[in-house]
C-alpha angles and dihedrals in degrees: 000000000000091000091054090053092050090049092051091047091050092050091049091049093050092047090051091050091048092049092051095046118103118194119222112238116236124215117235094260091057091048091050093047092051092046091052091052091050093048093051096051113109118228118262118256088241090060090053091050092050090051091050090050091052091051091052090050090050090051091052091057091065094060097072099051095111097247124114127204 
């Protein structure tokens, strides 16, 4: 019961912070500069490994389709 109260309090606190926050507006040159930086970033090695893992999982799904070669 205590954990539920802490969770509710945390949610209320986050909502209050969100409601009070005011974003700074960026001019178009700042937006373009940030977008260019994001586009030029190379993917992390971890992302590549996760993608490889997903490919291996996809390949495993084909083995149980009932057909033999």
